[in-house]
C-alpha positions in Angstrom: 13.2 35.3 35.4 11.3 32.9 33.1 9.4 29.9 34.6 10.0 27.8 31.9 12.5 24.9 33.0 16.0 24.9 31.2 17.5 22.6 28.9 18.0 19.0 30.3 21.3 18.1 31.2 21.9 15.8 28.7 22.4 18.0 26.6 23.6 21.0 28.4 26.8 18.6 29.6 27.7 16.7 26.0 26.8 19.2 23.1 29.5 17.6 21.4 28.0 14.4 21.8 24.6 15.6 21.2 25.8 17.1 17.8 27.9 14.5 16.4 24.7 11.8 17.4 23.2 14.3 15.3 25.4 14.5 12.4 25.9 10.4 12.8 22.2 10.2 12.2 22.0 12.6 9.4 24.3 10.9 7.4 22.8 7.3 8.0 19.9 8.5 6.6 21.5 10.1 3.6 23.1 6.3 3.0 19.5 4.7 3.1 17.9 7.6 1.1 18.4 6.0 -2.3 16.9 2.6 -1.5 14.9 3.9 1.4 11.9 2.4 0.0 13.1 -1.4 -0.2 13.7 -1.1 3.0 10.7 0.6 4.2 9.0 -2.6 2.5 11.6 -4.6 4.3 9.6 -3.6 7.5 5.9 -4.0 6.2 7.1 -7.5 5.3 8.9 -8.2 9.1 5.3 -6.6 10.8 3.1 -9.0 9.1 5.4 -11.9 9.3 6.9 -11.6 13.3 3.7 -13.6 14.5 4.9 -16.4 11.9 8.8 -16.1 13.5 7.3 -16.4 16.8 5.3 -19.2 16.5 8.4 -20.8 14.3 11.1 -20.2 17.5 9.3 -22.3 20.0 10.6 -24.7 17.8 13.3 -23.6 16.5 16.4 -21.1 17.1 15.3 -17.5 15.8 18.5 -17.1 13.6 17.3 -20.7 12.1 13.7 -19.7 11.9 13.9 -15.8 10.4 15.8 -17.9 7.8 13.0 -20.1 7.1 10.4 -16.9 7.3 12.4 -15.2 4.9 12.6 -17.8 2.7 9.2 -19.4 2.5 8.1 -15.2 2.2 10.7 -15.1 -0.7 9.2 -18.2 -2.6 6.0 -18.4 -1.9 5.2 -14.0 -1.7 7.8 -12.0 -3.7 8.9 -14.4 -6.2 4.6 -14.9 -7.4 3.9 -10.9 -7.0 6.5 -10.1 -9.2 5.4 -12.8 -11.7 2.5 -11.3 -11.4 3.2 -8.0 -11.9 5.3 -9.1 -15.3 2.5 -10.3 -16.7 0.1 -7.5 -15.5 2.3 -5.0 -17.3 2.3 -7.5 -20.7 -1.6 -8.2 -20.4 -1.6 -4.0 -20.0 0.3 -3.4 -22.8 -1.6 -5.4 -25.1 -4.8 -3.7 -24.0 -2.9 -0.5 -25.2 -2.7 -1.6 -28.4 -6.2 -3.2 -28.7 -7.3 0.5 -27.8 -4.9 1.9 -29.7 -6.2 0.1 -33.1 -9.7 0.9 -32.2 -11.2 -3.0 -31.5 -13.6 -2.0 -29.4 -17.5 -2.5 -30.5 -19.3 0.0 -29.5 -22.5 -0.4 -31.7 -23.8 -2.7 -29.6 -23.2 -0.5 -26.0 -25.2 2.2 -28.2 -27.7 0.1 -28.8 -28.4 -1.3 -25.6 -28.6 2.8 -23.9 -30.7 3.4 -26.8 -33.6 0.5 -25.6 -33.6 2.1 -22.1 -34.1 5.4 -23.8 -30.0 6.9 -23.6 -29.2 8.1 -27.4 -25.3 8.5 -27.0 -22.7 8.6 -30.0 -20.3 6.5 -28.6 -18.4 6.2 -31.2 -17.4 10.0 -31.9 -16.9 9.8 -28.3 -14.4 6.9 -28.2 -13.0 8.1 -31.2 -11.9 11.6 -30.0 -10.8 10.1 -27.0 -9.0 6.8 -28.1 -5.5 8.1 -28.3 -6.3 10.4 -24.8 -7.7 6.4 -23.3 -4.8 4.4 -24.7 -2.2 6.9 -23.4 -3.0 6.9 -20.2 -2.8 3.7 -19.9 0.8 3.6 -21.6 1.6 6.0 -18.8 0.3 3.8 -15.8 2.0 1.2 -17.6 5.5 2.6 -17.9 5.1 4.1 -14.4 4.6 0.5 -13.1 8.1 -0.4 -15.1 9.8 2.9 -13.4 8.8 1.8 -10.4 10.5 -0.9 -11.0 13.5 0.2 -11.8 16.4 -1.7 -14.0 17.3 -4.8 -13.1 20.6 -3.9 -11.1 19.0 -1.6 -8.6 15.9 -3.9 -8.2 18.6 -7.0 -7.4 19.7 -5.0 -5.4 16.9 -3.1 -3.6 15.2 -6.9 -3.1 18.4 -7.9 -1.2 18.2 -4.8 0.7 14.7 -5.9 1.8 15.4 -9.7 2.1 18.2 -8.7 4.8 16.4 -6.3 6.4 13.7 -8.6 6.7 15.8 -11.3 8.0 17.4 -8.7 10.6 14.1 -7.5 12.1 12.5 -10.8 12.3 15.2 -12.2 14.3 16.4 -9.1 16.2 13.6 -6.8 16.3 12.3 -7.0 19.8 16.1 -6.2 20.4 15.9 -3.3 17.8 12.8 -2.0 18.9 14.1 -1.9 23.0 17.5 -0.4 21.5 15.4 2.5 20.0 13.2 2.8 23.5 16.8 3.4 25.1 18.2 5.6 22.9 15.5 8.2 22.9 15.3 10.6 25.8 12.0 10.0 26.6 10.4 8.3 29.8 9.2 4.8 29.5 6.0 5.7 29.5 5.2 8.2 26.6 8.1 5.7 24.9 5.2 2.7 25.5 2.1 4.8 24.7 4.1 5.7 21.5 4.5 1.4 20.4 1.0 1.0 21.1 0.2 3.3 19.4 2.4 2.7 16.4 1.6 -0.9 16.6 -2.1 -0.2 15.8 -2.1 2.8 13.2 0.6 -0.5 11.3 -2.2 -2.7 12.1 -4.9 -0.2 10.4 -2.7 0.5 7.7 -1.0 -2.6 6.5 -2.6 -5.3 7.3 -6.1 -3.9 7.7 -5.4 -2.0 4.0 -4.4 -4.6 2.3 -6.1 -7.7 3.3 -9.4 -5.9 2.1 -7.7 -4.8 -1.2 -6.7 -8.2 -1.6 -10.0 -10.0 -0.7 -11.4 -7.3 -3.2 -9.5 -7.9 -5.8 -9.1 -12.1 -6.2 -13.2 -11.5 -6.0 -13.3 -9.2 -8.6 -10.9 -11.0 -10.5 -12.2 -14.6 -10.3 -15.6 -13.1 -11.1 -14.0 -11.1 -14.1 -12.0 -14.7 -15.5 -15.6 -16.7 -15.2 -17.0 -13.6 -16.9 -14.1 -14.6 -19.8 -12.7 -11.3 -20.1 -9.3 -10.8 -21.5 -5.9 -9.6 -18.9 -8.0 -10.6 -15.7 -4.3 -10.7 -14.3 -3.5 -6.7 -15.2 -7.5 -6.4 -13.7 -6.5 -8.2 -11.0 -4.1 -5.8 -9.7 -5.3 -2.7 -11.0 -8.0 -3.8 -8.8 -5.7 -4.0 -6.2 -4.1 -0.9 -6.2 -7.7 0.5 -6.3 -8.6 -0.3 -3.5 -6.2 0.8 -1.8 -6.4 4.3 -3.3 -9.6 6.4 -1.3 -12.4 7.8 -3.3 -11.9 5.2 -6.0 -12.8 1.1 -5.0 -12.8 -2.0 -7.1 -16.0 0.1 -8.9 -12.9 1.9 -10.9 -12.1 -2.0 -12.7 -15.7 -3.4 -12.8 -17.3 -0.5 -14.3 -15.1 -0.2 -17.6 -15.5 -4.3 -17.5 -19.3 -3.8 -17.7 -18.8 -1.5 -20.6 -16.5 -3.7 -22.6 -19.2 -6.7 -22.2 -21.8 -4.5 -23.3 -19.4 -3.2 -26.0 -18.7 -7.5 -27.4 -22.6 -7.8 -27.7 -22.8 -9.5 -23.9 -25.0 -7.2 -22.5 -26.2 -10.4 -19.8 -22.3 -10.6 -18.3 -22.6 -7.2 -18.4 -25.1 -7.0 -15.9 -23.9 -9.8 -14.2 -20.3 -8.0 -13.3 -22.5 -4.7 -11.8 -24.5 -6.5 -9.8 -21.3 -8.4 -8.7 -19.1 -5.5 -9.0 -21.6 -3.6 -6.6 -21.8 -6.7 -4.2 -17.6 -6.0 -3.9 -18.1 -2.6 -3.5 -20.2 -2.4 -0.9 -18.4 -5.4 0.8 -15.9 -3.0 1.8 -18.4 -1.4 4.4 -17.8 -4.9 6.7 -14.2 -6.3 5.5 -12.6 -3.4 6.9 -14.6 -2.7 10.2 -14.0 -6.4 10.5 -10.5 -6.2 10.2 -9.4 -3.1 12.1 -11.8 -2.9 13.8 -9.3 -2.9 16.9 -8.7 0.6 16.6 -10.1 4.0 15.7 -6.4 5.4 15.3 -7.3 6.4 11.9 -10.0 9.0 10.3 -10.5 9.7 6.8 -8.5 12.6 6.5 -5.6 10.6 7.7 -6.0 8.1 5.1 -6.6 10.0 1.7 -3.6 12.8 2.9 -1.0 10.0 4.1 -1.7 7.8 1.3 -1.3 10.0 -1.8 1.1 12.1 0.2 3.2 9.4 0.9 3.2 8.1 -2.5 4.7 11.1 -3.3 6.9 11.2 -0.9 8.5 7.2 -0.4 6.6 5.7 -3.7 5.2 2.5 -3.8 5.6 2.0 -0.2 3.7 5.5 0.9 0.2 3.4 0.9 1.0 1.6 3.0 4.0 3.8 5.6 2.3 7.1 4.6 -1.0 7.1 6.7 1.2 5.5 9.4 3.7 9.3 9.5 0.8 10.8 9.7 -1.3 9.2 12.6 2.4 9.2 14.2 2.8 12.6 14.2 -0.4 13.3 15.9 0.2 10.7 18.5 4.2 12.7 19.0 2.6 16.2 18.7 -0.1 14.6 21.7 2.8 13.4 23.5 4.6 16.5 23.8 1.3 19.0 24.3 0.3 16.6 27.2 4.1 16.5 28.8 4.2 19.9 27.7 0.9 21.4 29.2 0.2 18.6 32.2 -3.6 18.0 30.2 -5.0 15.8 28.8 -5.0 15.9 24.6 -8.5 15.1 23.3 
């Protein structure tokens, strides 16, 4: 006889109920899939704003507090973000037109490079790749527009996101307790998973987003002072690129410095280079300061999680992807420990 333990009693005794539970969960997932991205955005916002909800509940009822927090998030977060994204898309389209019309003067850059000992025919290089550059910018802009989708879909998605946000703010603790009660796992393991996922969410959502926002705002202010056009577009681009591993803010300030050289402003270009380097290296100090309370992430989890999350979940995958990968490791660690009786490393 095998020494393996048999299936749980609840699985043997109620197979029909188990099948019904799995079927209903699968059907619920199919219902969520068309607007899963918006629902996940609601989850992310609820996690960020839950401390505000707890403070508000000290003075008013949970329902009133949740309504107030959702209203404040809509007025001070969502509407400004939508407005900024609209301006960013408009500015990016103007950048595409400028590149297509050949409005960049590369003679100044050639003279500057020749003065420091580098002789490059940038005009020929630019002309041979002008269409490719413009096409790439156009694809990025089109991708942003496709991400938003049609206005009816956007309105429905935002409505779902706000309702998810409201429900989680008001009843989030009860929902988490219900999930722990429904899942057939020990309370000790459930608490461990809850704590681990909380650390993952903090590192991915709060830490990464805060670092990206700080760097984007700092670089945007510097670019505005330097007098660059399309500052909103460049700031939004900095935020997105800072969220991506191996790219960062230098994907914006390097082209900005080149542009300043192209328009005959080498001093301003040099200042942007120095300022951009400071912002890029600030990541070394900002990220540990904001997510230093957890060592749940490593570089592999972040890289694969972000790019895989973008492919599967869309924009919200920037935050959810690493959490999914890190959460899978937590679950597998607990599973292995429960079956082997040995601690995992």
